[in-house]
N, C-alpha and C positions, 0 to 999 in steps of 0.2 A: 504493500500500500504506500501511497505517496507520503502519508503522515509519518509512517515509520522511517522512510528514507530521509524525510526532512529532519526528524529528530536526530537521526544518526549524523547527518551533515552538520547540524547546529552544534552537536556535541564535539565533533571534530574541530569546528571553528573555534569554540571556546578553548579547546585543548591545544590549539596552535598547530594541529597536524593536518589541516585541510590542504588539499592540492588545488592548483589553479582550476582544473576541470571540475573538481567537486564544488569549488566555490561558485563557479558559473551555474552549476546544476542547482545549488542551494538557492541562489538568487532567483532562478527561474521558478522553482517550487514556491518560494515565498510570494511571488507575484501571481502565481496561478491559484494558490489556496485561498479559502475564505478566512475571515478574521478568527473564527472559532478554532479552525484547524491550526493556524499559526500559533495562537495562544496556547493551545493544548500541547503543541510540540515544544514550546518554550518552557512550559511547566514540566514536561518530561526531562528536559535538560537540567532544570532545577533539582529534580528528584534524584538525578544521577550523582549529585554531589552530596557529601556528608558535611553538614555545617559544623563549625568548630564549637558552637554553643547553640542554645535553643534558638530556633529560627525566629527571626523578627518578622511577624506577619504584617506589621505596619509598613515595613520597608518593601515587602513583597507587593503589597497592594499599590504602593506608590509607583513601583516599577511597572506593574500591570497597567496602571492608568496612563503612564507615559507611553507605553507600547501601543495602547489603543489610539493615542493621538497620532502615532506614526502610521498605524495600520489603516486608519480611516482618512486617507488623503482627501477624499471628496468632501469631507466635512471640516477638516482642520487645516491641512497643509495647503491646498489650492487657494483658498481665500487669503491665507497669510502670504503666499507667494505673490498673489495679485496685489495685495496691499503694499508689498515692498517693491512692486514693479519689476519683478523678474519675469518678464513676459516671454522671453525667448526660450525658457526652459520648458520642454514638453511635459505632458502629464506622465509619460513613461519615465522621463528623467527624474521626476519627483518620486514615482513609485519605486524605482530601482534603489533609492536610498534606503528603503526598508531593509533589504537584505544586508546592506553594508553597515547600518547603524543599530539594528536590533540588539546584537550581542555587545558592541561597545557601550550601548546605553545601559545594559545590565551591569557591566563592569564599572562604569563611572558612577552609578547611583548606589549600588550595593555590592561591591566587589567581594567583600568578606562573606557575603551570604550565598555566593554562587561558586564557591571553591572548596576543595578539600584542604585541610591544613598542610598536607604534604606537597600541594601543587600551587599554593598561593603566590610564591615567588615567581614561578614560571608564568602564571597568568598576568602578573604585574608587568612582565617584560614583553607581553604581546605587542606587536606593532600593527597598526592599521594604515591602509593605503586608500586614499580617495582619489579617483581619477575622473576628470571631466573631458568630454569630447568637444569638438568644435560646436558652438551653439548652445553649450550647457554652462550653467553656473550652480554651485552648491553652497549652501549656508550650513554651518555646523557650530556646535559649542563643545569645546575641549573639556577634559576632566577637571581643569582648574577654574572653569568659568569663562575662559577666553573665547571670544567669538571670532569666527573666520568666515570670510566670503571668498570662495575659491573661483577664479575666473575660468573661462573656457580653455580647453587644451592644456590643462595643468595637472600635476600630480602632487598631492599633499600627503605627507607621511607623519604620523604622530603615535606616541605610545599610549597604551590603555591607562597607565599610571605614570606620572612624572617622577623623576628622581628627587632626592632630598635637596640637592645642591643647585640644580638648574632644571629648566623646562625647555627641552630641545625638540624642534620639529624640522622637517626638511621640505623644501619647496622647489619644484621645477615648473615654471610658468609664472602666474600672477595671482596675488591674493591680497585682500585687505584685512588687517588685524585690529581688533579691539582687545588689547591684552589686559587681563585682570592683574591689578597691582599686587606684587609680592616682593618686598625688598630683599627677602632672604633667598628667593628663587628667581634669578634672572631668566627672562624668556629669550631664547636664541632661535632665530630663523636661519637655517643653513641652506645655501644654494650651491651651484656648481663651483664657484670660485670665491664668493663673498658671503659673509655672515652678518646678521644684524642682531645686536644685543639690546634688550630693553628691560625695564622693571614694570612699567604699566603705561600704556599709551595707545594712540591710534596712528596707524601708518600703512602705506601701501608698498608692496615689494613687486618689482617687475624683473623676472629672472628666466626668460625663455632662452634655452641654450642655443637656438638657431639664430638669435638676434645678435647684434654687434656689441651690446652693452647690458649691464645690470643697473637697476635703478631703485632707490628707496626714497620715498617721499613722506615727510612727517606732517601730520595733521595737528596733533597735540601731544604734550609730554616731551620726552627726550629719547633719542636712540643713538647708538654707536654702530658704525659700519667698519668692517676690517676684512682684509684679504685672508682667506683660510690658511695660506702658507706663510703669511707674514702678519701675525696679529699684534705686532708692536706698533704699527702705524694705525691709529684709530681716528676715524672721521666722526665727529660729533655733530648732530643736527638739532636745531631748534625748530619750532613750528613754522610752517611755510618755507621750509628749506628742503632741498633734495640733493642726493649725491648720486653721481653716475660713475660706474666703473667700466672703462673701455677694455674689452677682452683682448683686443689686438696688442695694445702697448702696456697693459696692466697699470693704468693710471686712474686716479680718482679726481673727480671734478665736482665741487660743491657750488650750488647756486641757489638764489631765492626763487620762489614760485608761488603762484596763487592757487595751485593745486587743481585748476580747472581741467587741464589735460590729464593729469596723473590719476585722478579719482573719477573721471567721467563715467567709466564703465560701471561703477558701483551704483550710479543713479540711473542706469539704463540709457546712457548717452554714448555717442561716438564723437570724438573731438580730434580733428586733424589740424595741427599747427605747422604751417610751412612744410608740408609733406608732399611727396610725389606719389605716383601710382605704384611704384615699386614697394613703398612702405605701407600704402593704403590697402593693397590687395590682401596681404596676410592678415591684417586686422579684420577685414571684412570676412575672411574665411573663418577665423576663430569665432567672431561674434555671432555670425549667422549660421555657421555649420555648412557652408557652401564650398565648392571647389571651382577655381577659375582655370580656363584654358585660353591662353592669349595667342593671338595671331597678329603679326605686325610689330612694329617698333613702339615700345612703351614710351609715352611722353615723360620727360623729366621735369616738366613744369611744376612748381610748388603750388600747393593749395591750402588755404585755411578755411575750415568749415566745421559746423557742429550739427549733429542730428540727435533728436530725442525720441527714442523708441519708434524709429521709423522703419517701415518695411524696406527690405533690401532693394526692391524694384524702384522705389522712390529715390533712393540714394544713387542707384545706377543711372536713372534718367538724368539726375543732376550732374553726375560725373561725365556722362556721355556728351553733354553739351559743352562742358568745360574742356574735356580732353579730346573731343572729336573722335568718338568711336561708336560703333554699333554693337549690340549684344543680343544674345538669345539665351533665355533661361529655360533649362530642361530639368525639372526636379531640383536637385541640389547642385546641379552643374551649370555654370555660367560660361558661355562662349563669347569672347570679346574680340572684335576685329578693329584694330586701329587703322585709321585712314592713312594712306601713303603721304 
């Protein structure tokens, strides 16, 4: 039966022994099963563990209620997403979060009640990976209360339980952080070549590996940026400042900013500042989940423009006038022909 299979896969996930194929199967089953089946399976996982003391039923009920909020996206998640204006995330993208967050939610709320005394250290070291495709964004809350908005085409990695001395996460792509203040546990965001260290603040990190630079922009609080291989040189930022690290020559450049460009995506906006089509195209691909096929020579003329929750066709019509090209959209593929 599917319920037995799902219970087994959830137990593997909690135990940290699930394979990639099994994880995909678990996610498929969660999306296919009704609420009662999923909750019953989660209860089965609960019963497989031996509590270190008398089970706290109040904690269990709190976990169950939170799981219901996740399992019922049509009642809870979709209106919240619409209110926060994440309109380009499909319903499937919201639903798929269920499989990825159900077990981390149990761990973050009541880790001591879901483990055997002999395996608690192993569970605490579990690592979770959140991946977004082009056109997707995901909002989550970490075990310490820090809130993260992960942009499209990004990978965010975090532990089920943070260490005592620091809170470390890994990012490939882009994310906006609202870090819960804790002076005794610095929060560190690690990327390919640069890390950002904070105590409690709001900031944006842009760290796509296929781009020419890393960038961190500060909204409030204070952050420190440093190269992973040379952490003696520390760049400290104040609000409305940003630091850019050039991958080619390994140099930092700090400057003032009004954050319009850097945080536009968190407000459902696209903002291009003196950019040409070579830099605009990958941003459109990430934001809308489309793929461009270009024919002809791409114009290098710079453009400054902003769009708020605009359909990709409207943006294309605007760009076509400015850059003198024709286009045809077929599903998620866009064919562009530049005029000679």
